[in-house]
TIRO-2110 file (N, C-alpha, C; in Angstrom, 1 decimal):
// TIRO-2110
-91.7, -14.5, -128.1, N, 1, A
-90.6, -14.0, -129.0, CA, 1, A
-90.2, -15.2, -129.9, C, 1, A
-89.9, -14.8, -131.2, N, 2, A
-89.6, -15.8, -132.2, CA, 2, A
-88.3, -16.5, -131.9, C, 2, A
-88.2, -17.8, -132.1, N, 3, A
-87.0, -18.6, -132.0, CA, 3, A
-86.4, -18.8, -133.3, C, 3, A
-85.1, -18.5, -133.5, N, 4, A
-84.4, -18.7, -134.7, CA, 4, A
-83.3, -19.8, -134.6, C, 4, A
-83.2, -20.7, -135.6, N, 5, A
-82.1, -21.6, -135.6, CA, 5, A
-81.2, -21.1, -136.8, C, 5, A
-80.1, -21.8, -137.0, N, 6, A
-79.2, -21.3, -138.0, CA, 6, A
-79.8, -21.2, -139.4, C, 6, A
-80.7, -22.2, -139.8, N, 7, A
-81.3, -22.1, -141.1, CA, 7, A
-82.3, -20.9, -141.2, C, 7, A
-83.0, -20.7, -140.2, N, 8, A
-84.0, -19.6, -140.2, CA, 8, A
-83.2, -18.2, -140.3, C, 8, A
-82.2, -18.1, -139.5, N, 9, A
-81.4, -16.9, -139.4, CA, 9, A
-80.8, -16.5, -140.8, C, 9, A
-80.3, -17.5, -141.5, N, 10, A
-79.7, -17.3, -142.8, CA, 10, A
-80.6, -16.6, -143.8, C, 10, A
-81.9, -16.6, -143.6, N, 11, A
-82.8, -16.0, -144.5, CA, 11, A
-82.7, -14.4, -144.4, C, 11, A
-82.1, -14.0, -143.4, N, 12, A
-82.0, -12.5, -143.1, CA, 12, A
-80.6, -12.0, -143.2, C, 12, A
-79.9, -12.5, -144.2, N, 13, A
-78.5, -12.1, -144.4, CA, 13, A
-78.2, -10.9, -145.2, C, 13, A
-79.3, -10.2, -145.7, N, 14, A
-79.2, -9.0, -146.5, CA, 14, A
-79.2, -9.3, -148.0, C, 14, A
-79.2, -10.5, -148.4, N, 15, A
-79.2, -10.9, -149.8, CA, 15, A
-80.6, -10.6, -150.5, C, 15, A
-81.6, -10.7, -149.7, N, 16, A
-83.0, -10.4, -150.2, CA, 16, A
-83.5, -9.1, -149.7, C, 16, A
-83.6, -8.1, -150.6, N, 17, A
-84.0, -6.8, -150.1, CA, 17, A
-85.4, -6.7, -149.5, C, 17, A
-86.2, -7.8, -149.7, N, 18, A
-87.5, -7.8, -149.1, CA, 18, A
-87.5, -8.2, -147.6, C, 18, A
-86.4, -8.8, -147.2, N, 19, A
-86.2, -9.3, -145.8, CA, 19, A
-85.4, -8.3, -145.0, C, 19, A
-85.7, -8.2, -143.7, N, 20, A
-84.8, -7.4, -142.9, CA, 20, A
-83.4, -8.0, -142.7, C, 20, A
-82.5, -7.3, -142.1, N, 21, A
-81.2, -7.8, -141.8, CA, 21, A
-81.0, -8.2, -140.4, C, 21, A
-80.8, -9.4, -140.1, N, 22, A
-80.7, -9.9, -138.7, CA, 22, A
-79.3, -10.6, -138.4, C, 22, A
-78.9, -10.5, -137.2, N, 23, A
-77.7, -11.4, -136.8, CA, 23, A
-78.0, -11.8, -135.3, C, 23, A
-77.3, -12.8, -134.9, N, 24, A
-77.4, -13.3, -133.5, CA, 24, A
-76.2, -12.9, -132.8, C, 24, A
-76.4, -12.6, -131.5, N, 25, A
-75.3, -12.4, -130.6, CA, 25, A
-75.7, -12.8, -129.2, C, 25, A
-75.0, -13.7, -128.6, N, 26, A
-75.2, -14.2, -127.2, CA, 26, A
-76.6, -14.6, -127.0, C, 26, A
-77.2, -15.4, -127.9, N, 27, A
-78.5, -15.9, -127.7, CA, 27, A
-79.7, -15.0, -128.1, C, 27, A
-79.4, -13.8, -128.6, N, 28, A
-80.5, -12.9, -129.0, CA, 28, A
-80.3, -12.6, -130.5, C, 28, A
-81.4, -12.3, -131.2, N, 29, A
-81.4, -12.0, -132.6, CA, 29, A
-81.7, -10.5, -132.7, C, 29, A
-80.8, -9.8, -133.4, N, 30, A
-80.9, -8.3, -133.5, CA, 30, A
-81.3, -7.9, -134.9, C, 30, A
-82.1, -6.8, -135.0, N, 31, A
-82.4, -6.3, -136.3, CA, 31, A
-81.4, -5.1, -136.6, C, 31, A
-80.6, -5.3, -137.7, N, 32, A
-79.6, -4.3, -138.1, CA, 32, A
-80.0, -3.7, -139.4, C, 32, A
-81.3, -3.8, -139.8, N, 33, A
-81.7, -3.3, -141.1, CA, 33, A
-81.4, -1.8, -141.3, C, 33, A
-81.7, -1.0, -140.4, N, 34, A
-81.5, 0.4, -140.5, CA, 34, A
-80.2, 0.9, -140.0, C, 34, A
-79.3, 0.0, -139.6, N, 35, A
-78.0, 0.4, -139.1, CA, 35, A
-77.1, 0.7, -140.3, C, 35, A
-76.5, 1.9, -140.4, N, 36, A
-75.7, 2.2, -141.5, CA, 36, A
-74.4, 1.4, -141.6, C, 36, A
-74.0, 0.7, -140.5, N, 37, A
-72.8, -0.1, -140.4, CA, 37, A
-73.0, -1.5, -141.0, C, 37, A
-74.3, -1.9, -141.3, N, 38, A
-74.6, -3.1, -141.9, CA, 38, A
-75.1, -2.9, -143.3, C, 38, A
-74.2, -2.7, -144.3, N, 39, A
-74.5, -2.4, -145.6, CA, 39, A
-74.7, -3.7, -146.4, C, 39, A
-75.8, -3.9, -147.0, N, 40, A
-76.1, -5.2, -147.7, CA, 40, A
-75.8, -6.4, -146.9, C, 40, A
-76.0, -6.4, -145.6, N, 41, A
-75.8, -7.5, -144.7, CA, 41, A
-74.4, -7.7, -144.3, C, 41, A
-73.5, -6.8, -144.5, N, 42, A
-72.1, -6.9, -144.1, CA, 42, A
-71.7, -5.8, -143.1, C, 42, A
-71.0, -6.2, -142.1, N, 43, A
-70.5, -5.2, -141.1, CA, 43, A
-69.0, -5.5, -141.1, C, 43, A
-68.2, -4.7, -141.9, N, 44, A
-66.8, -4.9, -142.2, CA, 44, A
-66.7, -6.3, -142.7, C, 44, A
-66.0, -7.2, -142.0, N, 45, A
-65.8, -8.6, -142.6, CA, 45, A
-66.8, -9.6, -142.0, C, 45, A
-67.8, -9.1, -141.3, N, 46, A
-68.8, -10.0, -140.7, CA, 46, A
-70.1, -10.0, -141.4, C, 46, A
-70.7, -11.1, -141.6, N, 47, A
-71.9, -11.3, -142.3, CA, 47, A
-73.1, -11.4, -141.4, C, 47, A
-74.2, -10.7, -141.8, N, 48, A
-75.5, -10.9, -141.1, CA, 48, A
-76.0, -12.3, -141.5, C, 48, A
-77.1, -12.7, -140.8, N, 49, A
-77.7, -14.0, -141.1, CA, 49, A
-77.0, -15.1, -140.3, C, 49, A
-76.1, -14.8, -139.4, N, 50, A
-75.5, -15.8, -138.6, CA, 50, A
-75.2, -15.3, -137.2, C, 50, A
-74.6, -16.2, -136.4, N, 51, A
-74.3, -15.9, -135.0, CA, 51, A
-72.9, -15.2, -135.0, C, 51, A
-72.8, -14.0, -134.5, N, 52, A
-71.6, -13.2, -134.5, CA, 52, A
-70.9, -13.2, -133.1, C, 52, A
-71.4, -14.0, -132.2, N, 53, A
-70.9, -14.0, -130.8, CA, 53, A
-69.4, -14.2, -130.7, C, 53, A
-68.9, -15.1, -131.4, N, 54, A
-67.5, -15.4, -131.2, CA, 54, A
-66.6, -14.3, -131.8, C, 54, A
-67.1, -13.4, -132.6, N, 55, A
-66.3, -12.4, -133.2, CA, 55, A
-66.1, -11.1, -132.3, C, 55, A
-66.9, -11.0, -131.2, N, 56, A
-66.9, -9.8, -130.4, CA, 56, A
-65.5, -9.6, -129.8, C, 56, A
-64.8, -10.6, -129.5, N, 57, A
-63.5, -10.5, -128.9, CA, 57, A
-62.5, -9.7, -129.8, C, 57, A
-62.7, -9.7, -131.1, N, 58, A
-61.9, -9.0, -132.1, CA, 58, A
-62.4, -7.6, -132.4, C, 58, A
-63.6, -7.3, -131.9, N, 59, A
-64.2, -6.0, -132.3, CA, 59, A
-63.6, -4.9, -131.5, C, 59, A
-63.7, -3.7, -132.2, N, 60, A
-63.1, -2.5, -131.5, CA, 60, A
-64.2, -1.8, -130.5, C, 60, A
-65.2, -2.6, -130.2, N, 61, A
-66.3, -2.1, -129.4, CA, 61, A
-66.7, -3.2, -128.4, C, 61, A
-67.5, -2.8, -127.4, N, 62, A
-68.1, -3.7, -126.5, CA, 62, A
-69.5, -4.0, -126.9, C, 62, A
-70.2, -4.9, -126.1, N, 63, A
-71.5, -5.3, -126.5, CA, 63, A
-72.6, -4.2, -126.2, C, 63, A
-72.2, -3.1, -125.6, N, 64, A
-73.1, -2.0, -125.4, CA, 64, A
-73.7, -1.5, -126.7, C, 64, A
-73.0, -1.6, -127.8, N, 65, A
-73.5, -1.2, -129.1, CA, 65, A
-74.8, -1.9, -129.5, C, 65, A
-75.0, -3.0, -129.0, N, 66, A
-76.2, -3.8, -129.3, CA, 66, A
-77.4, -3.2, -128.6, C, 66, A
-77.2, -2.3, -127.6, N, 67, A
-78.3, -1.7, -126.9, CA, 67, A
-79.1, -0.8, -127.9, C, 67, A
-78.5, -0.3, -129.0, N, 68, A
-79.1, 0.6, -129.9, CA, 68, A
-80.0, -0.2, -130.9, C, 68, A
-79.9, -1.5, -130.9, N, 69, A
-80.6, -2.4, -131.9, CA, 69, A
-81.8, -3.1, -131.2, C, 69, A
-82.8, -3.3, -132.0, N, 70, A
-84.0, -4.0, -131.5, CA, 70, A
-83.8, -5.5, -131.5, C, 70, A
-84.2, -6.1, -130.4, N, 71, A
-84.1, -7.6, -130.3, CA, 71, A
-85.4, -8.1, -130.9, C, 71, A
-85.3, -9.0, -131.9, N, 72, A
-86.5, -9.6, -132.6, CA, 72, A
-86.7, -11.0, -132.3, C, 72, A
-85.8, -11.7, -131.5, N, 73, A
-86.0, -13.1, -131.2, CA, 73, A
-84.8, -13.7, -130.4, C, 73, A
-84.9, -15.0, -130.3, N, 74, A
-83.9, -15.7, -129.6, CA, 74, A
-83.2, -16.7, -130.5, C, 74, A
-81.9, -16.9, -130.3, N, 75, A
-81.2, -17.8, -131.2, CA, 75, A
-80.8, -19.1, -130.5, C, 75, A
-81.2, -20.2, -131.1, N, 76, A
-80.9, -21.5, -130.5, CA, 76, A
-80.2, -22.3, -131.6, C, 76, A
-79.0, -22.8, -131.2, N, 77, A
-78.2, -23.6, -132.1, CA, 77, A
-78.8, -25.0, -132.3, C, 77, A
END
């Protein structure tokens, strides 16, 4: 499985339509490209292309929502 660091993950923030939309959570990198809640790399006030782990405490959902997304790699700081 591919290993992403912060610089690599930033390439998948939704700003380049040729790239998929990825974000990290709890050490895994998820593909949110086809998720309608990630429009142009944004999920409400959260941006794709980065680690969203610390923001889950403020989310109106639990981590089970990530079960619907494909894991494409691991995130290492």
